[in-house]
N, C-alpha and C positions, 0 to 999 in steps of 0.2 A: 611649232614642226609642221612641215609641209608632209604630203608623200611622194614627191619626187625631188631630185635635184637639178636645178637649172643651171647650164655651164657657163651662164651670163651671170649669176650671182655670187657672190661670196660662199666660199666652201668653208665648212666647220666642222668642228669635231664630231657633232652629230649626224653630221652627212657620213663620216667614217662609220660610225655605229652601224647608221641604219644601211649601209652598203654590205653587211654581211649575209642580208638575206634580201631576194629579189625585188630590185627598185628602179624605178623608170628614171632615166636618165636623159635629159632634156637640149639638144644640139638646136637652139634657135638660129634664125637666119642671121642676126649679127654673129654669131660664133663663127658659122658657117664662112661669111664674107673675111672676117679675120684672118681665119687659116687659108681660104683660097688666096688673099692678097700675099700671104708670107709665101705661098709655096710659088704662086708666080714669081714673085722675087727670087727667091731659089733657082727658078729655070734661069731668068736672065743674068745671075751672078755664074752659075754653071756653064754657061754659052760664053762667057769671056775668060779666056785662056789666060789671061794675064791674073786672076783673082784666084787664090787659094781659099778653099773651103776645107777645112778639117774633116775628116769621114767620108765625105762625098766624092773626094779625087784622091785621096791618100789611104795609107794604112792605118793603125790605131795605135795608140799609146806610144812607146817607144820606137814604134817603126813608123810612125808620121813621114819620115823622110823616103818611103817607097811609095812607088803609086799602087794604088788600090786596083781591082778589077774593074775592066773599061763596064762591062754590062751592070745594068742596075741591080736587077736581080742577084747576079752573081754577088753585087758587093753586098745585098742584104745578108747572104751566106757568110760573106767575110767579117762581116758585125759579127754574128750571131756563132757560128760554131764553135772558135776557140773561148768563148765564154761556159760552154757547157762543161762546168768542172767544179761544179758546188757539191758539195757533201752533206751526207747529215739528213735528220727528219725533215719532212714538210712543214713548212710553217703553216699554223693554224687558219683556217679558213677567214677568219675575220682581217687578218694581217694583210695575207694576200690581195683581197679584194677592196680591202681600203687603200692600199697602197697603187693599186690600177686605176683608183677613182682620184689619188693625188695625181697620177701620172696622166690620165685624162684630162682633169683640169687645167694642170700647166700647159698641155699640148695645145687647149683652145684657147691660149690667149694669142696666138698666131704668131708667136716668135721662133717658133722652131722650125719650121719649113716644112710641116708634115703635108702628105695628102689628106684633103678633107674624110676621105672614107677611112684613114686609120679613127679618128674621132668618132664617126658614125660604127666604126665596128667596136669599138671600147665600150661604147654607149649600149649600144644592143646588150653586149654581154650581161649588163648590170641587171637587166631583166629576166635573166634566167640565173638558173641555181650554178651555173659553170665558175669553177675554182681552179687555176693552173697549179699543178705541182712545184712547188718552189722549193729546193733543199735551203736548208737554215744557215749553212755554213758558205763563206766563200766572200763576202763583201767586205772591203777594208770602209766604205762608206767617202770616197773621194773622189773619183772620175763617176760620182752618183754608185747607184746600185749595181752595176753593170753584171755581175754573174746571178743573183737573183730576178732583175726584171729581162735577164737573158732567156732564162726559163720560163718565166710568164710570157716573153712575147713569141717562144718558140709552141706553147701549149696552143696559143691564139691562131699560129699558123699552123695548126694541127701537128704537131712534132712533140714528143716525149710524152708527158702524162697529166691528167685533170682530173679532177673529181667532176661529178653531177650528182645532186642528190645524195651528196655525201660519197659515192663509190668511185674508186679510184679506177682509172681505165687508161689505155692509151689515148691522147689527145684530140685524134680525130676523131675516134668514136665518142667522145666526149661533146666535141663540138656537133656534131649530126644529132647525139640526143637531144643537145638543149637547142637545135635549132639553128644553130649559128653557120655563118661561111667562114672559112680560112682565109685570114688576111694574107693579102697580097701586099709587100713591101718591097722598097727599094733600098739602097742604102742608107741614105739619108733617114725616112722614116725608123728603120732598126735603130739607128744611132740614137736618133731620138727618143725612144721608146726605153732605150737602156740609161740614159747618160744622165739621169737623175737620182735624188736620194730619196725616192716616192716611198721606200719600204724603209726606210730610216722614219722619216716624218710621220707615217701612218702608226708605225710600231710607238714612236713616243708620244701620239697624240691618245692611243688607244691606253696606254700606259698611265699616263697623266689622268683619262676620266675614272680609271680603277684607282689610282692613289687618292684621288682626291675623296671619292665614293667613301674610302675606309676613313680617311683625316676628317670626314665629317661624323662618320658613325663612333670613332674612339671619343673625338668631342660629345656627343652627347653619352657614349657609354661612362664617361669620366663625370658626368651628371647624375647618372642612377647610382654610380658605384659613389658619391658624394652623400646622396639620398639614403640609399638603403646602409650606410655606415652610419648615419646621423651626425656627420661631419659638418661645421659651419662652413659656409659658402663664403666668408669673408676675404678670402684670398681672391674673389674676384670684385672686389671693391672698386668702384669706377674711378675715382681718385686717383688710387695706388695704381691701377692700368694705366691710365694717362701719364702717370707720372714716369711709366718705364718709357714711354715715347716710342714703340714700336707699333705701327698702323694692324700689323696682323695679330697682335696678342689683345689690342682693343676689340677688333673684330669677332675673335674667337671669345673673347670674355662675352662680349655683347650676347652672342649666341649662347652662351652659358648660361649667364642671368635669365636671360629669358623661359630657358628650359626649366630653371630651379624655381623660377617663381611658385612661391606657397610651400617651398621645404622649411622643416623646424629641424633644428638642430637638436640634438638627443642630449648634450651636454655631457657624454660619456667619453668624448675623445678629447685627446690632448690640444693644448694651446695653437700647436702649430702641427700639422699631417706632414707627412713624408712627402718628398719631394714629386713622388708620381701621383701626388691629389696636388699639393700648395704650389707647383710650379708648371702645373699641366695648361695653363693658359699661355705661357712664356713659350714653353717648348712647341704645342701647337699653334701658339702665333707665330714663331720661327718659321714652321714648315708653311703655314698661309702665306707668309712672305714669299720664301722660297718658290711655293707651288705658282704664285702670281707672276714671277719672273717666267716659269717654263709657259702659263698661258700666252705669254707676249711672243715668246720664240715657236711654240707651233702656231699661234696666228699668223705670225709672219710667214711662215712656210707654208702655211697653206695659200697664204694669198700671194706666194713669190712665184717665179719661173726657173726651176733646175735644169739646165740643158748648156750644153756647147756644140756648136756655136750658137750664137743667137742671131735672128734676122730682122731688119729693123727697116721694112719697105719706105716710110715714108721718109728716110734720111739714106737710103741706099747706101744702108750700114752693116757690112756681116763682124760681128765682134767677138772675137775669140777669148775665153778668160775662163774664170773658176767657179760659175753660179753654181756648178754639181757638187760643191765641197761640203760637206754635211757637219761642219765645226759647229755652228749653233746649237742644233738637234745633241750632237754630242756631248756639250755642256749641260746642255737639259736634261738629257736623259741620266748622267750622271748627277745631276742634283737629286732627280727625282728619286734614285738608289739610294740616295743619301737620307732624304726625306724620310722613305720606306724603314729605312735602318733604325730610324731614332724614334719614329712613330709606332713600330712595331717593336721596340725594345720599353715604350711606354706600355703597351696593350700588356705585355708579357708580365713587366714588373706589377702594374696592376692587379693581374690575375694571382700573383704570386703572393700580395698585400692579402686579397682576398681569402685567400685557402690559408693563409695561416692564422693559427689561433693567438698567437702572440700580437697582432696586430689587426684582427676582425674584429674587436668587441664581441669576443668570445663566441665566436661562432664555432660547430666543430672543424678538427683538421680535415683539409681536402674537401671542406662542406658534403662530408660524407654522413648519410643519414644513419649509420649505425658503424661509427668507428671501428675498424678492426674485421667485423663479418662485410664491411662494405667498404669500398675505397673511393666514391663520389667522384671528383676530377682530378683522382692521380697520375691518371694516363693521358688527361687533356693537359695538364701542366708539364709532363715530361714533353709531349710533342711541340707545346709552345714553346721550350727550351731548344729543342730541334730547331725548328721553325726561324726562331730569330738567329742561331748559329748559323744557319744556310742563307739569311739574308747578309749576314754581316759577311761573312767570305765572299759572297758574288758584289758587295758595295764598291768594291776596288773601282776607281774612276778607269775607263776605257779610253777616256780622251788625251789621257796622257802615256798613253803607250805605244806611241806613233813608231811604226817601222818602215823603212825605205822599199819600195818595191819596184816591180816595172823599170827593171836598170834604172833606177832613180829619175824617171820621168816622175813618176808619185815618191818623192824624197822626202815626202810630209802627207800624215794621212790621219783623219780625224777616228777613225775607229765609231762611228756615230753609230753605224749599223747592230755592233756588237753591244754598244750602250743602251739601246734603245730596244732592243729583244730582252736583254738581261732586265732591264727595267719591267717590262710587261711581266716578265717571269717573278718577278719580286713581287708586283701588284698584286698578285693571285696569292701569294704566302701572306702578306699582309691583310688581306680578305678573311684569310682562314684566322690570323690571329684574332680580327675581330668577332668573328662567331665565339671562337675559344672565350674571349673575355663576356661574350653576352652569354654565353650557356653558364659561366660562373655565376654572373649576376642572377641569372634565374634559379639556380640551384641555390642559391644564399638564403634567398629569401623562404624556401621549400624547408630549409634546415635552421632557421630563427630567426634570420636577418628581418628586419621591420619592412614592411611595406611602405614604397614611397609617398610620402606627402607631399610633393610637388605633381600638381596634376599630370603634367606633360612625361616626367618621370614613371609614373603611376601606367600612364598609356603605354610606355615603351615596354615597361616589363607585362603587362597584360598581354602586349602580341606575343611577346616571347613565349609567355606561360600559356597561350592558344596554342603556339606553333608546335611546341615543345615539353613532352610530359617530364615531371622530375627525376631524378635519379635516382631513383628508390623503389625496386635493388639496382643492383649495377646492372651494366650494360653497356654493349658497344656505342660508342659516341662519337663514330668517325661521321654518320650521316647527319647526326642532329648539331654538330658543328658549321657544317655546309648550310644546313637549315638556315641556324641562328645568322651566320656570315650571308646569306641572301637578304634576310629580313633588315638587318642592321643598316648594309650597305646599300640597297635601295630604296631605303625609306618608307618603307611600307609599314607604316605605324602610326 
């Protein structure tokens, strides 16, 4: 991982994560040449009265049949003012800055006809702590994320609000404090900044990263559960899994077998474990296959140009179409939500098994050190039930909810923005479920569960024990859940 982002190199999910904090973004000579060639082509097209260009000579959306404003600066205002209709809390800073990095990279391909100083101004922003204040609600993800990106663009012009060093203030003050110059834009610049699915793409990519981290954590915690309970890992038999035929299951089972090397079954468990143990490679393997699909969609989005129209100088072509339509990310984000619900349900069921003396090989109920006088994980187990219910409630696919809008100009819409932001939120709930299960496993050994016999499982338990004292006596456990979640999802063991 480098300490900068080169706009001439492929954009990655790691780049989006790093964009949350000050980061050099490099605009090399080849980027500037592409952008300037696209801009020069735009000038030639606009000089020809016979060649229509949406948004540069026209109104927007359903009002395309009317002329826009004649003055370039006025056409910028014409683009942005009516989109100031967002509502709700501001987006998290990591999404806002990641979205602008996605937008910058797309504009740097040279197909949008923007001014070179727009790319330079965006790149300069990333070296500071400037974050535009973007309201959460308002995008349908069809003509790009119009409303949220309009707020970001206005903030870069010194209008609206923004954050510097985490403090919210008028955008003009934020620019001055960050040492940035307000962007000056014409109509094409403004439209290119808002006419892409960059918020949707960024939120989906960040959600994917979070869900993947939790997926790995649940895989590892399942191994620790197997070892602490003394279960037989025969359900991971390579020939059995190969016969199943699914590559994700094979990959997950291979990791689990490696983690469980050295484990010794206690002989006290039933021949066949409950499905939350026995079928874990199949469930987590299906999730792995689904996450690989999302990997591909995110990679394609990060490597594509989302805008309309696009300008191709080599062919003297202005192409009007729908590259701002966020359907791929909408599907991918909905898949992330489904994966989150299933993996979260697995973690909750495993914790439920662990606290139940009828199924945990005789450990005390709720893993309480003194049942009745103490209550152990009872509160945490209740909270996991609530978390799973919240995930399930929110996991309804957004991409199936199309509603016509904009005088039926946008008669089908993907709602990818809603899907992506929802999956970003759910990824955090899944992380907390991981922390809850990890806390339960740490406590189980304290109240009589065996020390793991597999070295890698023992290392995970020791890391948890070093970070979290046993629950004895009872205490509030909200912070402990978050500490455990951080440990297992970052792999710091």
